[in-house]
N, C-alpha and C positions, 0 to 999 in steps of 0.2 A: 197466158201460156208461157212468156219469158220468165216471170216469178217462179214457175215449176222447174226451172233449170237449175242445177246445183249452185254453179256460180257464174252468171252470165256476165261476158264482158261489156264494157262500154259500147262498145259496136253493136252488141245485140240489144243492149238497152236503147241504143239511139233509135233502133228500129220501132222500139215501142213509144218514143217520143214522137217520131214520125207519124206511126199510125193514129195516136190519140190526137195530134195536129190535124191529120187530113181528115179525121172523122169530125172535125167541126167544134172539138174542145181544147182550145190553146191553153187555157188554165190548167186543165188535168195534165196537158204534155209537160208545162213547165214544173208543175209540183212533181211529176214523175221524174224528170231529169234532175231536179234537185235533190229528191230523195234518194235517187239510186246512182247518181254519177259519182264518177272519181275525182278526176284532175277539175281543178276549179275553173279554168280557162276553158277547157273544152265543154263543160256543164253550160257556162255563160255563153260560149258562141252557139249552142244549140238552142237554148232559150231565145237569146236575142234573136235567131232566125225565126222562131215560132212566132214571136210576137211581131216581128218586122211583116212577115207574111200575113199576119192576121190583120195589119192595117194599123198596128197598134206602135208605130215607130218612136213616139215620144216616150211612152213606156219602156220600151227595148232600150232606148237609151239611158234612162234614169237608173234602170235596174242592172242592165248588164253590159252595156257598151265599152266601158272602162276596162273591166275585166276581159270581155271578149277580144279586145283589141291588143293585148298585151303581146310584146316582141321584145326581141333580143335587145334592141337600141329604143331610146327615148324618141330619136327621130322616128323610127320605123312604127312606135306605138303611137304617135301622134298622127302620122300619115293614115295609118290603119282606120283610126275611129274617124278622121276628118273624110276621108273616102266614102266611108258608109253613111256620113250624115253630112252630105254637101250642103244642105241648107240652113246648116247650124253654123250659129258665129264663131269662128275660129278662136277667137278670144276667149269665148266661153268654155269651149273644148279644153284649150289649153290650162286655164284656172281650174277646170275639173281635174285635169290630169295632175297638175302642180300639187293639187290636195291630197292626192294619193301618197307623196312623198313629202308630208310637211315639214320635215326637219332639213330638206335638202333641195329647196327649188331651184338651187343653181345648177342641178343637173338636166334641166330643161332648156338651158340657154340654147342648144344647138338646134331643139326641135323648134323653138321660137323663131330662130334665126333663118331656118331652113323655111318656114312659112312666112317669112319677112315681116315677122311681128316685131320689129326692132326695138321700140319703147318697151315692149314687155320682157323682152330678152335682157335688156339692161337692168331693168328693174330687179329681173330674177338673181342676176349674178351678183348684185350688190347686197342681196340677203344671204347668200351663201355660195361656196366654191364652185366654179366650173373647171373642167380639165384647164389647165393653164395653156396647152398647146393648142387647143381648140379656139381658146381666145386669140391666141397670136395669130393663127389662120384667118380669123373674121377681121383682125385689126388690118392685115395686109389686103385681104381679097375686098375689102369694102372701102378702102382708103379714098377711091375717087367717086364710086356712085352713092355710098351712103357715110362719107366723112365724119359726121358727128358719132355714128354707130362705131365706126371703126376707131375713132379716139377713145370711146368708153370702153371699147373691147381692150385695147391697149392698156387703158388705166386699169382696168381690172385684173389683167394678167399680171401687172406689176404688184398690184395690191396683194393677190394670192401667193405670188412668189415672195413676198414680204411676211405674210401673216401665216400661210399655211404651206410651207414647202414639202412636198411629200415625195421629191425625186431631186436628183442632183442638178442644180441649176449652174449652167455653164456661163461664163462672162459672154460668150456670143449670143445665147439665149436672152440675156439682159439688155445687151445692145440692141438685139433684134427687136425686143418688146419696146424699147425707149424709142427708137428710131421710127418705129411704126406708129406709136403714138404721136410723135412729133409731126410727121408728114400728115397723118389725118386730121391733127388739130390745126396745121396750117391751111389745110384745104377747106375745113370748116370755119375758118377764121376765128379760132379760139384758142391759140396757140398760148396767150398769156393765162388763161384760165387753166389750160391742162398743166403747165409747167407749176403754176401756184398750187394744184392740188396735188401734184408728184411730190413737191417739196414737204407739203405736210403729211404725206403718207410717210416719207421718208424720215421725218421727225418724230413720229409717234414713239412714245415709250412702250408700248406694247408689241412693237415689231420684233419677231423672235429670230429672223434672219436676217443678219448684217452685212451678207455679200453683195446684195442689191445697192445698199447703202455705200459700200466701199466703191464699187463699180462707178456710181453715178453721183456721188456727191460733189466731186471737182465739177462736174459737166454743169451742175445746177447751182453752183456758187455756195456749198453747205459746207465746204472744208477750208 
């Protein structure tokens, strides 16, 4: 009957999806949704629900979960998928989501941090840039409870200030990043390592922004 309408809306199509699923044919329901749906996220959400209701949770995850969970922020996206699949390994969910943005894994830093996947968060931000101010907050917020992670976040903030400055960096922000890194490194008993790594960063020929170098070179004995 829906196919006889001149131009049925997605809401009307969804009635057809629901009816097919209720009639015991989840595959037909999924096929109908994919054939007649509009917005990919809405279609994925409908298909995911059909398969979950049919007891096919693993298939629902593999085919539709990542698209169905899409949200305005990466943190919200990760939370949405993890909430719906609590039995799944969070590291696996994170890896699957990171694979949706293969050229920008650093964008998932905040989501990994939020899930307390600290090792994974550090690995992500070492591959590509995360928001510098997000890194600075992490360096401050975790200086006592996760000092190694806080140190790595601070070093990453300074690295991306140096290598990919996309905003006007102030001297205050540079000192803020340096001091947060130093405090966390002291707490982690890794001060010498952190300072050596920072000196190496500042000495790279590929560094595009010299403001950070000018501010910190004397502090680090480079001038």
